[in-house]
N, CA, C and O atoms as a Tinker XYZ file with bonds, in Angstrom:
   508  protein
     1  N    -21.674000   28.983000   -8.468000    73     2
     2  CA   -22.859000   28.495000   -7.803000    64     1     3
     3  C    -24.059000   28.881000   -8.669000    63     2     4     5
     4  O    -24.223000   30.044000   -9.038000    81     3
     5  N    -24.871000   27.917000   -8.979000    73     3     6
     6  CA   -26.026000   28.208000   -9.828000    64     5     7
     7  C    -27.180000   28.769000   -8.990000    63     6     8     9
     8  O    -27.084000   28.849000   -7.765000    81     7
     9  N    -28.251000   29.149000   -9.649000    73     7    10
    10  CA   -29.381000   29.809000   -8.988000    64     9    11
    11  C    -30.054000   28.887000   -7.971000    63    10    12    13
    12  O    -30.447000   29.337000   -6.895000    81    11
    13  N    -30.187000   27.622000   -8.297000    73    11    14
    14  CA   -30.830000   26.679000   -7.378000    64    13    15
    15  C    -30.017000   26.525000   -6.101000    63    14    16    17
    16  O    -30.581000   26.445000   -5.010000    81    15
    17  N    -28.679000   26.482000   -6.233000    73    15    18
    18  CA   -27.821000   26.374000   -5.054000    64    17    19
    19  C    -27.893000   27.628000   -4.203000    63    18    20    21
    20  O    -27.904000   27.544000   -2.975000    81    19
    21  N    -27.941000   28.790000   -4.839000    73    19    22
    22  CA   -28.050000   30.048000   -4.097000    64    21    23
    23  C    -29.364000   30.114000   -3.330000    63    22    24    25
    24  O    -29.391000   30.565000   -2.185000    81    23
    25  N    -30.456000   29.669000   -3.951000    73    23    26
    26  CA   -31.776000   29.683000   -3.296000    64    25    27
    27  C    -31.767000   28.732000   -2.096000    63    26    28    29
    28  O    -32.273000   29.074000   -1.027000    81    27
    29  N    -31.190000   27.538000   -2.274000    73    27    30
    30  CA   -31.134000   26.569000   -1.174000    64    29    31
    31  C    -30.289000   27.107000   -0.025000    63    30    32    33
    32  O    -30.630000   26.893000    1.139000    81    31
    33  N    -29.192000   27.804000   -0.329000    73    31    34
    34  CA   -28.335000   28.379000    0.698000    64    33    35
    35  C    -29.072000   29.483000    1.447000    63    34    36    37
    36  O    -28.962000   29.583000    2.669000    81    35
    37  N    -29.820000   30.309000    0.728000    73    35    38
    38  CA   -30.582000   31.380000    1.369000    64    37    39
    39  C    -31.645000   30.811000    2.294000    63    38    40    41
    40  O    -31.831000   31.321000    3.399000    81    39
    41  N    -32.345000   29.768000    1.870000    73    39    42
    42  CA   -33.364000   29.131000    2.712000    64    41    43
    43  C    -32.733000   28.506000    3.951000    63    42    44    45
    44  O    -33.300000   28.559000    5.042000    81    43
    45  N    -31.542000   27.909000    3.770000    73    43    46
    46  CA   -30.836000   27.283000    4.887000    64    45    47
    47  C    -30.432000   28.335000    5.923000    63    46    48    49
    48  O    -30.574000   28.117000    7.126000    81    47
    49  N    -29.935000   29.462000    5.452000    73    47    50
    50  CA   -29.554000   30.560000    6.359000    64    49    51
    51  C    -30.779000   31.122000    7.065000    63    50    52    53
    52  O    -30.733000   31.402000    8.263000    81    51
    53  N    -31.876000   31.288000    6.330000    73    51    54
    54  CA   -33.093000   31.854000    6.920000    64    53    55
    55  C    -33.639000   30.949000    8.009000    63    54    56    57
    56  O    -34.254000   31.430000    8.960000    81    55
    57  N    -33.426000   29.653000    7.885000    73    55    58
    58  CA   -33.906000   28.703000    8.880000    64    57    59
    59  C    -32.964000   28.619000   10.078000    63    58    60    61
    60  O    -33.211000   27.856000   11.012000    81    59
    61  N    -31.876000   29.409000   10.053000    73    59    62
    62  CA   -30.947000   29.419000   11.179000    64    61    63
    63  C    -29.887000   28.334000   11.111000    63    62    64    65
    64  O    -29.213000   28.058000   12.103000    81    63
    65  N    -29.740000   27.734000    9.979000    73    63    66
    66  CA   -28.764000   26.667000    9.812000    64    65    67
    67  C    -27.343000   27.204000    9.652000    63    66    68    69
    68  O    -27.131000   28.330000    9.200000    81    67
    69  N    -26.405000   26.395000   10.023000    73    67    70
    70  CA   -24.996000   26.766000    9.873000    64    69    71
    71  C    -24.600000   26.636000    8.410000    63    70    72    73
    72  O    -25.117000   25.796000    7.673000    81    71
    73  N    -23.693000   27.472000    8.024000    73    71    74
    74  CA   -23.211000   27.454000    6.660000    64    73    75
    75  C    -21.835000   26.799000    6.655000    63    74    76    77
    76  O    -20.926000   27.248000    7.353000    81    75
    77  N    -21.688000   25.761000    5.884000    73    75    78
    78  CA   -20.413000   25.077000    5.761000    64    77    79
    79  C    -19.757000   25.563000    4.481000    63    78    80    81
    80  O    -20.300000   25.418000    3.385000    81    79
    81  N    -18.581000   26.140000    4.646000    73    79    82
    82  CA   -17.860000   26.659000    3.493000    64    81    83
    83  C    -16.728000   25.696000    3.182000    63    82    84    85
    84  O    -15.884000   25.432000    4.038000    81    83
    85  N    -16.704000   25.173000    1.972000    73    83    86
    86  CA   -15.600000   24.269000    1.641000    64    85    87
    87  C    -14.286000   25.041000    1.609000    63    86    88    89
    88  O    -14.243000   26.205000    1.209000    81    87
    89  N    -13.240000   24.389000    2.028000    73    87    90
    90  CA   -11.927000   25.042000    2.027000    64    89    91
    91  C    -10.993000   24.284000    1.098000    63    90    92    93
    92  O    -11.158000   23.091000    0.839000    81    91
    93  N    -10.029000   25.005000    0.618000    73    91    94
    94  CA    -9.009000   24.379000   -0.219000    64    93    95
    95  C     -7.922000   23.849000    0.692000    63    94    96    97
    96  O     -7.352000   24.614000    1.470000    81    95
    97  N     -7.620000   22.576000    0.622000    73    95    98
    98  CA    -6.567000   22.045000    1.498000    64    97    99
    99  C     -5.219000   22.669000    1.161000    63    98   100   101
   100  O     -4.945000   23.022000    0.014000    81    99
   101  N     -4.393000   22.795000    2.181000    73    99   102
   102  CA    -3.058000   23.346000    1.958000    64   101   103
   103  C     -2.273000   22.407000    1.060000    63   102   104   105
   104  O     -2.447000   21.188000    1.091000    81   103
   105  N     -1.425000   22.996000    0.279000    73   103   106
   106  CA    -0.606000   22.200000   -0.626000    64   105   107
   107  C      0.302000   21.292000    0.208000    63   106   108   109
   108  O      0.997000   21.753000    1.114000    81   107
   109  N      0.285000   20.019000   -0.109000    73   107   110
   110  CA     1.115000   19.059000    0.611000    64   109   111
   111  C      2.574000   19.289000    0.220000    63   110   112   113
   112  O      2.920000   19.325000   -0.961000    81   111
   113  N      3.405000   19.442000    1.221000    73   111   114
   114  CA     4.830000   19.628000    0.981000    64   113   115
   115  C      5.472000   18.251000    1.002000    63   114   116   117
   116  O      5.419000   17.538000    2.004000    81   115
   117  N      6.076000   17.892000   -0.114000    73   115   118
   118  CA     6.706000   16.584000   -0.206000    64   117   119
   119  C      8.154000   16.661000    0.243000    63   118   120   121
   120  O      8.799000   17.704000    0.140000    81   119
   121  N      8.647000   15.549000    0.738000    73   119   122
   122  CA    10.039000   15.468000    1.144000    64   121   123
   123  C     10.943000   15.523000   -0.079000    63   122   124   125
   124  O     10.562000   15.109000   -1.174000    81   123
   125  N     12.140000   16.041000    0.130000    73   123   126
   126  CA    13.155000   16.046000   -0.922000    64   125   127
   127  C     13.702000   14.630000   -1.009000    63   126   128   129
   128  O     13.992000   14.011000    0.014000    81   127
   129  N     13.844000   14.119000   -2.214000    73   127   130
   130  CA    14.336000   12.756000   -2.429000    64   129   131
   131  C     15.371000   12.728000   -3.543000    63   130   132   133
   132  O     15.422000   13.620000   -4.390000    81   131
   133  N     16.189000   11.691000   -3.523000    73   131   134
   134  CA    17.097000   11.436000   -4.634000    64   133   135
   135  C     16.298000   10.706000   -5.699000    63   134   136   137
   136  O     15.556000    9.776000   -5.382000    81   135
   137  N     16.436000   11.110000   -6.962000    73   135   138
   138  CA    15.755000   10.370000   -8.015000    64   137   139
   139  C     16.596000    9.144000   -8.391000    63   138   140   141
   140  O     17.685000    8.946000   -7.853000    81   139
   141  N     16.093000    8.341000   -9.299000    73   139   142
   142  CA    16.744000    7.078000   -9.660000    64   141   143
   143  C     18.158000    7.292000  -10.205000    63   142   144   145
   144  O     19.080000    6.556000   -9.854000    81   143
   145  N     18.322000    8.293000  -11.056000    73   143   146
   146  CA    19.640000    8.579000  -11.640000    64   145   147
   147  C     20.639000    9.006000  -10.561000    63   146   148   149
   148  O     21.778000    8.542000  -10.546000    81   147
   149  N     20.207000    9.888000   -9.662000    73   147   150
   150  CA    21.084000   10.361000   -8.590000    64   149   151
   151  C     21.496000    9.208000   -7.682000    63   150   152   153
   152  O     22.669000    9.066000   -7.334000    81   151
   153  N     20.529000    8.397000   -7.307000    73   151   154
   154  CA    20.821000    7.276000   -6.428000    64   153   155
   155  C     21.751000    6.274000   -7.100000    63   154   156   157
   156  O     22.607000    5.686000   -6.440000    81   155
   157  N     21.596000    6.078000   -8.389000    73   155   158
   158  CA    22.477000    5.190000   -9.128000    64   157   159
   159  C     23.924000    5.690000   -9.103000    63   158   160   161
   160  O     24.851000    4.906000   -8.899000    81   159
   161  N     24.113000    6.996000   -9.310000    73   159   162
   162  CA    25.464000    7.570000   -9.274000    64   161   163
   163  C     26.085000    7.421000   -7.885000    63   162   164   165
   164  O     27.260000    7.079000   -7.757000    81   163
   165  N     25.297000    7.678000   -6.863000    73   163   166
   166  CA    25.797000    7.565000   -5.489000    64   165   167
   167  C     26.164000    6.113000   -5.175000    63   166   168   169
   168  O     27.223000    5.851000   -4.605000    81   167
   169  N     25.301000    5.179000   -5.540000    73   167   170
   170  CA    25.553000    3.769000   -5.238000    64   169   171
   171  C     26.721000    3.206000   -6.035000    63   170   172   173
   172  O     27.374000    2.270000   -5.574000    81   171
   173  N     27.006000    3.746000   -7.215000    73   171   174
   174  CA    28.191000    3.321000   -7.961000    64   173   175
   175  C     29.461000    3.663000   -7.198000    63   174   176   177
   176  O     30.357000    2.829000   -7.072000    81   175
   177  N     29.542000    4.882000   -6.691000    73   175   178
   178  CA    30.710000    5.294000   -5.895000    64   177   179
   179  C     30.774000    4.471000   -4.612000    63   178   180   181
   180  O     31.833000    3.971000   -4.233000    81   179
   181  N     29.627000    4.337000   -3.951000    73   179   182
   182  CA    29.562000    3.579000   -2.699000    64   181   183
   183  C     30.017000    2.126000   -2.921000    63   182   184   185
   184  O     30.783000    1.586000   -2.123000    81   183
   185  N     29.547000    1.505000   -3.997000    73   183   186
   186  CA    29.900000    0.112000   -4.290000    64   185   187
   187  C     31.399000   -0.086000   -4.504000    63   186   188   189
   188  O     31.964000   -1.087000   -4.064000    81   187
   189  N     32.034000    0.857000   -5.172000    73   187   190
   190  CA    33.489000    0.754000   -5.383000    64   189   191
   191  C     34.238000    0.773000   -4.052000    63   190   192   193
   192  O     35.196000    0.020000   -3.873000    81   191
   193  N     33.820000    1.612000   -3.133000    73   191   194
   194  CA    34.499000    1.712000   -1.844000    64   193   195
   195  C     34.164000    0.531000   -0.925000    63   194   196   197
   196  O     34.987000    0.143000   -0.096000    81   195
   197  N     32.984000   -0.033000   -1.064000    73   195   198
   198  CA    32.640000   -1.241000   -0.310000    64   197   199
   199  C     33.504000   -2.397000   -0.801000    63   198   200   201
   200  O     34.020000   -3.180000   -0.004000    81   199
   201  N     33.656000   -2.497000   -2.121000    73   199   202
   202  CA    34.482000   -3.566000   -2.693000    64   201   203
   203  C     35.938000   -3.439000   -2.248000    63   202   204   205
   204  O     36.639000   -4.442000   -2.113000    81   203
   205  N     36.386000   -2.212000   -2.022000    73   203   206
   206  CA    37.757000   -1.983000   -1.553000    64   205   207
   207  C     37.881000   -2.181000   -0.039000    63   206   208   209
   208  O     38.984000   -2.125000    0.503000    81   207
   209  N     36.761000   -2.411000    0.642000    73   207   210
   210  CA    36.782000   -2.654000    2.086000    64   209   211
   211  C     36.840000   -1.395000    2.939000    63   210   212   213
   212  O     37.104000   -1.474000    4.139000    81   211
   213  N     36.596000   -0.230000    2.333000    73   211   214
   214  CA    36.683000    1.027000    3.075000    64   213   215
   215  C     35.388000    1.375000    3.802000    63   214   216   217
   216  O     35.420000    1.876000    4.926000    81   215
   217  N     34.266000    1.116000    3.173000    73   215   218
   218  CA    32.969000    1.456000    3.741000    64   217   219
   219  C     32.147000    0.196000    3.932000    63   218   220   221
   220  O     32.324000   -0.787000    3.212000    81   219
   221  N     31.235000    0.229000    4.916000    73   219   222
   222  CA    30.459000   -0.971000    5.194000    64   221   223
   223  C     28.949000   -0.751000    5.255000    63   222   224   225
   224  O     28.188000   -1.701000    5.070000    81   223
   225  N     28.501000    0.465000    5.508000    73   223   226
   226  CA    27.066000    0.679000    5.696000    64   225   227
   227  C     26.691000    2.071000    5.205000    63   226   228   229
   228  O     27.551000    2.927000    4.996000    81   227
   229  N     25.400000    2.277000    5.026000    73   227   230
   230  CA    24.912000    3.597000    4.635000    64   229   231
   231  C     23.525000    3.818000    5.233000    63   230   232   233
   232  O     22.862000    2.879000    5.674000    81   231
   233  N     23.111000    5.065000    5.236000    73   231   234
   234  CA    21.773000    5.434000    5.694000    64   233   235
   235  C     21.251000    6.531000    4.777000    63   234   236   237
   236  O     22.017000    7.373000    4.308000    81   235
   237  N     19.960000    6.520000    4.526000    73   235   238
   238  CA    19.334000    7.548000    3.696000    64   237   239
   239  C     18.250000    8.221000    4.524000    63   238   240   241
   240  O     17.452000    7.557000    5.185000    81   239
   241  N     18.234000    9.551000    4.477000    73   239   242
   242  CA    17.245000   10.326000    5.225000    64   241   243
   243  C     16.618000   11.338000    4.277000    63   242   244   245
   244  O     17.326000   12.094000    3.611000    81   243
   245  N     15.294000   11.353000    4.217000    73   243   246
   246  CA    14.570000   12.307000    3.397000    64   245   247
   247  C     13.832000   13.266000    4.302000    63   246   248   249
   248  O     13.107000   12.834000    5.199000    81   247
   249  N     14.001000   14.565000    4.084000    73   247   250
   250  CA    13.320000   15.571000    4.883000    64   249   251
   251  C     12.644000   16.592000    3.993000    63   250   252   253
   252  O     12.710000   16.497000    2.768000    81   251
   253  N     11.996000   17.567000    4.605000    73   251   254
   254  CA    11.298000   18.602000    3.847000    64   253   255
   255  C     12.266000   19.527000    3.126000    63   254   256   257
   256  O     11.935000   20.068000    2.071000    81   255
   257  N     13.458000   19.714000    3.685000    73   255   258
   258  CA    14.386000   20.668000    3.077000    64   257   259
   259  C     15.580000   20.024000    2.389000    63   258   260   261
   260  O     16.225000   20.663000    1.558000    81   259
   261  N     15.889000   18.772000    2.716000    73   259   262
   262  CA    17.034000   18.121000    2.074000    64   261   263
   263  C     16.945000   16.601000    2.166000    63   262   264   265
   264  O     16.222000   16.041000    2.990000    81   263
   265  N     17.716000   15.957000    1.282000    73   263   266
   266  CA    17.880000   14.500000    1.305000    64   265   267
   267  C     19.347000   14.238000    1.619000    63   266   268   269
   268  O     20.229000   14.931000    1.112000    81   267
   269  N     19.605000   13.232000    2.457000    73   267   270
   270  CA    20.972000   12.953000    2.892000    64   269   271
   271  C     21.270000   11.467000    2.734000    63   270   272   273
   272  O     20.505000   10.616000    3.188000    81   271
   273  N     22.398000   11.164000    2.082000    73   271   274
   274  CA    22.922000    9.809000    1.984000    64   273   275
   275  C     24.170000    9.794000    2.854000    63   274   276   277
   276  O     25.165000   10.436000    2.517000    81   275
   277  N     24.131000    9.074000    3.965000    73   275   278
   278  CA    25.257000    9.023000    4.903000    64   277   279
   279  C     26.055000    7.748000    4.684000    63   278   280   281
   280  O     25.492000    6.662000    4.551000    81   279
   281  N     27.382000    7.896000    4.650000    73   279   282
   282  CA    28.280000    6.767000    4.439000    64   281   283
   283  C     28.957000    6.448000    5.766000    63   282   284   285
   284  O     29.537000    7.327000    6.403000    81   283
   285  N     28.877000    5.170000    6.183000    73   283   286
   286  CA    29.385000    4.753000    7.485000    64   285   287
   287  C     30.471000    3.701000    7.326000    63   286   288   289
   288  O     30.422000    2.869000    6.420000    81   287
   289  N     31.439000    3.752000    8.207000    73   287   290
   290  CA    32.462000    2.697000    8.219000    64   289   291
   291  C     31.903000    1.458000    8.899000    63   290   292   293
   292  O     32.115000    0.338000    8.435000    81   291
   293  N     31.189000    1.662000    9.998000    73   291   294
   294  CA    30.524000    0.569000   10.724000    64   293   295
   295  C     29.137000    1.046000   11.125000    63   294   296   297
   296  O     28.932000    2.238000   11.356000    81   295
   297  N     28.190000    0.129000   11.208000    73   295   298
   298  CA    26.834000    0.492000   11.611000    64   297   299
   299  C     26.864000    1.082000   13.015000    63   298   300   301
   300  O     27.588000    0.592000   13.882000    81   299
   301  N     26.095000    2.112000   13.237000    73   299   302
   302  CA    26.008000    2.730000   14.556000    64   301   303
   303  C     27.024000    3.828000   14.808000    63   302   304   305
   304  O     26.987000    4.464000   15.862000    81   303
   305  N     27.920000    4.067000   13.881000    73   303   306
   306  CA    28.902000    5.144000   14.046000    64   305   307
   307  C     28.395000    6.416000   13.401000    63   306   308   309
   308  O     27.378000    6.416000   12.706000    81   307
   309  N     29.117000    7.503000   13.640000    73   307   310
   310  CA    28.796000    8.734000   12.935000    64   309   311
   311  C     29.256000    8.592000   11.486000    63   310   312   313
   312  O     30.216000    7.872000   11.212000    81   311
   313  N     28.595000    9.259000   10.572000    73   311   314
   314  CA    28.944000    9.102000    9.152000    64   313   315
   315  C     30.340000    9.640000    8.828000    63   314   316   317
   316  O     30.760000   10.675000    9.345000    81   315
   317  N     31.044000    8.915000    7.963000    73   315   318
   318  CA    32.319000    9.421000    7.447000    64   317   319
   319  C     32.058000   10.594000    6.513000    63   318   320   321
   320  O     32.733000   11.621000    6.577000    81   319
   321  N     31.065000   10.421000    5.643000    73   319   322
   322  CA    30.690000   11.437000    4.671000    64   321   323
   323  C     29.178000   11.500000    4.583000    63   322   324   325
   324  O     28.479000   10.515000    4.820000    81   323
   325  N     28.693000   12.676000    4.236000    73   323   326
   326  CA    27.272000   12.857000    3.939000    64   325   327
   327  C     27.167000   13.480000    2.549000    63   326   328   329
   328  O     27.847000   14.459000    2.244000    81   327
   329  N     26.317000   12.908000    1.724000    73   327   330
   330  CA    26.018000   13.472000    0.417000    64   329   331
   331  C     24.636000   14.094000    0.557000    63   330   332   333
   332  O     23.652000   13.391000    0.790000    81   331
   333  N     24.566000   15.412000    0.415000    73   331   334
   334  CA    23.309000   16.121000    0.643000    64   333   335
   335  C     22.772000   16.728000   -0.644000    63   334   336   337
   336  O     23.525000   17.222000   -1.483000    81   335
   337  N     21.452000   16.677000   -0.778000    73   335   338
   338  CA    20.746000   17.343000   -1.867000    64   337   339
   339  C     19.831000   18.372000   -1.217000    63   338   340   341
   340  O     18.883000   18.018000   -0.515000    81   339
   341  N     20.120000   19.649000   -1.457000    73   339   342
   342  CA    19.346000   20.742000   -0.876000    64   341   343
   343  C     18.898000   21.666000   -2.008000    63   342   344   345
   344  O     19.671000   22.524000   -2.432000    81   343
   345  N     17.664000   21.512000   -2.510000    73   343   346
   346  CA    17.210000   22.297000   -3.659000    64   345   347
   347  C     17.221000   23.810000   -3.422000    63   346   348   349
   348  O     17.293000   24.574000   -4.384000    81   347
   349  N     17.151000   24.255000   -2.173000    73   347   350
   350  CA    17.167000   25.698000   -1.904000    64   349   351
   351  C     18.495000   26.337000   -2.295000    63   350   352   353
   352  O     18.545000   27.533000   -2.582000    81   351
   353  N     19.562000   25.555000   -2.309000    73   351   354
   354  CA    20.884000   26.081000   -2.667000    64   353   355
   355  C     21.198000   25.947000   -4.153000    63   354   356   357
   356  O     22.265000   26.370000   -4.596000    81   355
   357  N     20.293000   25.371000   -4.921000    73   355   358
   358  CA    20.555000   25.062000   -6.325000    64   357   359
   359  C     20.950000   26.285000   -7.144000    63   358   360   361
   360  O     21.853000   26.197000   -7.975000    81   359
   361  N     20.304000   27.406000   -6.932000    73   359   362
   362  CA    20.575000   28.592000   -7.751000    64   361   363
   363  C     21.911000   29.252000   -7.411000    63   362   364   365
   364  O     22.545000   29.845000   -8.284000    81   363
   365  N     22.340000   29.156000   -6.165000    73   363   366
   366  CA    23.556000   29.858000   -5.762000    64   365   367
   367  C     24.792000   28.975000   -5.753000    63   366   368   369
   368  O     25.754000   29.245000   -6.472000    81   367
   369  N     24.772000   27.923000   -4.944000    73   367   370
   370  CA    25.973000   27.107000   -4.741000    64   369   371
   371  C     25.870000   25.723000   -5.353000    63   370   372   373
   372  O     26.865000   25.001000   -5.415000    81   371
   373  N     24.726000   25.355000   -5.790000    73   371   374
   374  CA    24.509000   24.006000   -6.301000    64   373   375
   375  C     23.769000   23.178000   -5.274000    63   374   376   377
   376  O     23.978000   23.341000   -4.072000    81   375
   377  N     22.916000   22.302000   -5.732000    73   375   378
   378  CA    22.055000   21.527000   -4.836000    64   377   379
   379  C     22.788000   20.411000   -4.104000    63   378   380   381
   380  O     22.303000   19.934000   -3.078000    81   379
   381  N     23.948000   19.982000   -4.608000    73   379   382
   382  CA    24.628000   18.819000   -4.039000    64   381   383
   383  C     25.863000   19.234000   -3.258000    63   382   384   385
   384  O     26.549000   20.196000   -3.606000    81   383
   385  N     26.132000   18.476000   -2.180000    73   383   386
   386  CA    27.333000   18.729000   -1.383000    64   385   387
   387  C     27.814000   17.418000   -0.780000    63   386   388   389
   388  O     27.016000   16.546000   -0.434000    81   387
   389  N     29.146000   17.293000   -0.660000    73   387   390
   390  CA    29.759000   16.186000    0.074000    64   389   391
   391  C     30.373000   16.808000    1.302000    63   390   392   393
   392  O     31.191000   17.723000    1.208000    81   391
   393  N     29.973000   16.301000    2.467000    73   391   394
   394  CA    30.397000   16.866000    3.735000    64   393   395
   395  C     31.141000   15.800000    4.519000    63   394   396   397
   396  O     30.658000   14.676000    4.658000    81   395
   397  N     32.327000   16.151000    5.037000    73   395   398
   398  CA    33.157000   15.216000    5.794000    64   397   399
   399  C     32.618000   15.073000    7.218000    63   398   400   401
   400  O     31.684000   15.768000    7.619000    81   399
   401  N     33.223000   14.162000    7.966000    73   399   402
   402  CA    32.771000   13.816000    9.309000    64   401   403
   403  C     32.716000   15.009000   10.252000    63   402   404   405
   404  O     31.792000   15.099000   11.060000    81   403
   405  N     33.654000   15.910000   10.179000    73   403   406
   406  CA    33.676000   17.064000   11.072000    64   405   407
   407  C     32.773000   18.200000   10.642000    63   406   408   409
   408  O     32.708000   19.220000   11.327000    81   407
   409  N     32.072000   18.054000    9.524000    73   407   410
   410  CA    31.177000   19.089000    9.040000    64   409   411
   411  C     31.781000   19.950000    7.947000    63   410   412   413
   412  O     31.136000   20.878000    7.460000    81   411
   413  N     33.006000   19.654000    7.560000    73   411   414
   414  CA    33.671000   20.416000    6.506000    64   413   415
   415  C     33.099000   20.044000    5.137000    63   414   416   417
   416  O     32.990000   18.864000    4.807000    81   415
   417  N     32.738000   21.047000    4.349000    73   415   418
   418  CA    32.216000   20.810000    3.005000    64   417   419
   419  C     33.402000   20.546000    2.090000    63   418   420   421
   420  O     34.243000   21.422000    1.884000    81   419
   421  N     33.466000   19.333000    1.539000    73   419   422
   422  CA    34.562000   18.963000    0.646000    64   421   423
   423  C     34.323000   19.460000   -0.771000    63   422   424   425
   424  O     35.256000   19.889000   -1.451000    81   423
   425  N     33.070000   19.402000   -1.215000    73   423   426
   426  CA    32.749000   19.826000   -2.581000    64   425   427
   427  C     31.271000   20.146000   -2.641000    63   426   428   429
   428  O     30.447000   19.470000   -2.025000    81   427
   429  N     30.947000   21.186000   -3.392000    73   427   430
   430  CA    29.554000   21.583000   -3.585000    64   429   431
   431  C     29.374000   21.934000   -5.054000    63   430   432   433
   432  O     30.289000   22.477000   -5.674000    81   431
   433  N     28.214000   21.632000   -5.619000    73   431   434
   434  CA    27.970000   21.979000   -7.010000    64   433   435
   435  C     26.616000   21.527000   -7.495000    63   434   436   437
   436  O     25.829000   20.943000   -6.749000    81   435
   437  N     26.355000   21.809000   -8.767000    73   435   438
   438  CA    25.063000   21.455000   -9.350000    64   437   439
   439  C     25.116000   20.146000  -10.142000    63   438   440   441
   440  O     24.073000   19.616000  -10.524000    81   439
   441  N     26.314000   19.624000  -10.389000    73   439   442
   442  CA    26.485000   18.362000  -11.113000    64   441   443
   443  C     26.906000   17.279000  -10.122000    63   442   444   445
   444  O     28.028000   17.301000   -9.616000    81   443
   445  N     26.017000   16.342000   -9.849000    73   443   446
   446  CA    26.274000   15.318000   -8.833000    64   445   447
   447  C     27.506000   14.486000   -9.150000    63   446   448   449
   448  O     28.307000   14.210000   -8.257000    81   447
   449  N     27.672000   14.081000  -10.407000    73   447   450
   450  CA    28.826000   13.243000  -10.780000    64   449   451
   451  C     30.141000   13.968000  -10.475000    63   450   452   453
   452  O     31.098000   13.359000   -9.996000    81   451
   453  N     30.176000   15.240000  -10.750000    73   451   454
   454  CA    31.380000   16.032000  -10.497000    64   453   455
   455  C     31.637000   16.196000   -8.995000    63   454   456   457
   456  O     32.781000   16.162000   -8.542000    81   455
   457  N     30.563000   16.373000   -8.239000    73   455   458
   458  CA    30.692000   16.516000   -6.784000    64   457   459
   459  C     31.174000   15.212000   -6.155000    63   458   460   461
   460  O     31.968000   15.237000   -5.214000    81   459
   461  N     30.705000   14.078000   -6.662000    73   459   462
   462  CA    31.077000   12.781000   -6.098000    64   461   463
   463  C     32.531000   12.403000   -6.377000    63   462   464   465
   464  O     33.077000   11.532000   -5.700000    81   463
   465  N     33.159000   13.033000   -7.350000    73   463   466
   466  CA    34.552000   12.723000   -7.666000    64   465   467
   467  C     35.485000   13.001000   -6.501000    63   466   468   469
   468  O     36.564000   12.415000   -6.418000    81   467
   469  N     35.086000   13.885000   -5.606000    73   467   470
   470  CA    35.922000   14.185000   -4.443000    64   469   471
   471  C     36.095000   12.953000   -3.554000    63   470   472   473
   472  O     37.086000   12.852000   -2.831000    81   471
   473  N     35.154000   12.026000   -3.597000    73   471   474
   474  CA    35.235000   10.808000   -2.781000    64   473   475
   475  C     36.205000    9.782000   -3.361000    63   474   476   477
   476  O     36.646000    8.882000   -2.646000    81   475
   477  N     36.542000    9.901000   -4.633000    73   475   478
   478  CA    37.462000    8.960000   -5.268000    64   477   479
   479  C     38.909000    9.405000   -5.207000    63   478   480   481
   480  O     39.811000    8.646000   -5.561000    81   479
   481  N     39.136000   10.637000   -4.757000    73   479   482
   482  CA    40.524000   11.106000   -4.644000    64   481   483
   483  C     41.156000   10.489000   -3.412000    63   482   484   485
   484  O     40.486000   10.333000   -2.391000    81   483
   485  N     42.440000   10.131000   -3.485000    73   483   486
   486  CA    43.100000    9.580000   -2.301000    64   485   487
   487  C     43.227000   10.653000   -1.212000    63   486   488   489
   488  O     43.485000   11.824000   -1.492000    81   487
   489  N     43.039000   10.221000    0.019000    73   487   490
   490  CA    43.158000   11.151000    1.135000    64   489   491
   491  C     44.610000   11.342000    1.534000    63   490   492   493
   492  O     45.416000   10.414000    1.458000    81   491
   493  N     44.934000   12.551000    1.959000    73   491   494
   494  CA    46.297000   12.846000    2.382000    64   493   495
   495  C     46.400000   12.682000    3.892000    63   494   496   497
   496  O     45.501000   13.088000    4.629000    81   495
   497  N     47.475000   12.099000    4.338000    73   495   498
   498  CA    47.746000   11.964000    5.766000    64   497   499
   499  C     48.788000   13.020000    6.121000    63   498   500   501
   500  O     49.868000   13.066000    5.532000    81   499
   501  N     48.455000   13.855000    7.081000    73   499   502
   502  CA    49.367000   14.912000    7.504000    64   501   503
   503  C     50.006000   14.503000    8.812000    63   502   504   505
   504  O     49.312000   14.209000    9.785000    81   503
   505  N     51.346000   14.481000    8.839000    73   503   506
   506  CA    52.066000   14.121000   10.063000    64   505   507
   507  C     52.311000   15.321000   10.937000    63   506   508
   508  O     52.905000   15.194000   12.007000    81   507
């Protein structure tokens, strides 16, 4: 604040005026999102399974703490799989995870392509 501004502020206070103090706005917290490369890898896997007739729909959700790509057999159903990106887990377990319908984590890691390979493995049927 220069001398002229200080003098004007002092005169304003002496006259009984209110003092307006500028504030620094809080840092805007952006939602976690999949970048173009990540989305391309996910859609490549998704496209192969759609072509095979296994999957029919998907949903994407972006939040403050994670991004989720949900894979659906039919619209309106619960997701068969969820592909999650959670940057808070990046240092320990890896930011990416594939989660099955019941909530079981099938694969977790820091390399998305490697994590997505779990979706291309044939499923076992237990009698």
